[in-house]
N, C-alpha and C positions, 0 to 999 in steps of 0.2 A: 504494500500500500504506500503510495507516495505521500510526502509530507503534507501537501495541501489537502488531500482527501482525509488524512488522519486528523488534521486540524479541524476540518468541518465536522467530522464524526465526534470529536471531543467537545466541540461547542454545542452540538445537538444534545449530547448526553448531559452537559451542564445546564442546558436550558430546560430540560424536561421537568425537573422539580419546580421550576418557576412557572410552568404552564398553569398550575392550579391557582396562581395569584391573579390570573385574569378574571376570576369569578367576580360577579358584580358587587359582592359584599366586600371583597378584598380592598383594603386601604381606606374604606370609609369609616368614620367614627361610629361607635356604638351609640345607642340611645334606648330610652324606655321601650320603644317599639320592638326591640330585639328580644324582649322578655314578655311573651304573651301566650295565653293558652293554659292548659292544665299540666302540672308536673307532679309526679310522685316524688316523695322525699323520705329520707331517713337521716337521723342524727343521733349521736350519743356523746356523753361527756360526764362531767362531775359538777354537782352543786356544792359550792364552798361556803355558802352563807344562807341565812334564812331559817325557816322552821324545819326544813329537810336538808340534810347534808349527806352526800353520797352519790352513787351513780344514777344517771338519768338517761333515758332513751326515748325516741319518738319516731313514729311513722305516720304518713298522711298524704293528703293531696292539697296542693296549693294552686290557685288560679290567679294569673296576672292578666290585666286588661290591655297592656301595651301603652297605657297612658299614666302609669305610676300608681295604680290602685291594685290591691291584692287581698284575697280572702283565702282562708285555709280551714281544714278540719284535720284533727290529729288525735292519735291515741298516745298518751304520755305515761311511761312507766317511771315512777320516782322511787328510788332506793330498793326496787324489787318488792315493795310492799303496798304501793298505792298506784292504781291505774286510773287515769283521768281521761275522759272524753272532752275535747276542747274545740272551740272555734276561734278564729282569729280574723281581724280586719285591720288593714294597715296600708301603708304607702311604701313605694320603693323608688329608687333613683339609679339609673345606669349611667355611668360616666363614659366619656368618649373612648377611654382605653379598655372598656369592658368590665372594670371593677364597679361595684355598686354597694348600696346599703338598703336595708329594709327595717321598718319599725312597725310593730304590731301591738294591738291591744288584745290580750288573750282572755277569753271567757270560758270558765269550766262549766260544761253542760251536765256532766255526771261524774261523781256525785255532786250534788248541789252544795252551796254554802261557801265555796272558795271565792275570795275576792278577785276581781279582774287584775291582771298583771300586765306590765309592759316588757317587751323583749325587742332586742336589736340584733341585727346580723350584718356581716359584710360578706360579699361574694365576688365571684369573677365568672363571666360567661365566655364561651368560645365561639368562633365563627361557625363551627359545625352545628352548634346548638344541641349537642347530644348529652351534655351534663352541665350542672352549675354547682361547683363546690362552694361551701360557705362555712363560716364560723360564727358562733355567738360572740357578741361584743359587750354584753351587759355585765355589770358588776356581780360577782358572786357565782359565776358559771363559766366553765371551760367546756366548750362543746364544738364538734365539727360534724359536717354532714355533706350530703350531696342530693341534688334534685335532678330529675331526668324527665324529658317530655313524655307525656302519656300517649 
């Protein structure tokens, strides 16, 4: 193979990974519109303060409207002894780099009698939209999780 043909071949090989960047989403900033629809989620961590201290885990469905509003339902297991059915209403913001935040008011549906609480999370979305890793950012809790499109 002559040098010129070899050079063209190498350039083509180097250009192939860049071909995916021509996608219409590539290069444009993220926004709230990039997070919309229903997502399953799970998270786990530790409660470090409050009436319950110890492990905590949750699963549920969260729905984002693409305009910064969010609702959720979840089952929360607290220290392996208390299972709560909860709903959440809140807001979210997606930054141009794909990072974001969410703030929720959590209402316990069952068992009744628990006061509403506030929770905050930070996240990052990707261009493929196949998952959204997140962490809790409120005082007294260390938790991480992931959400995926339904």
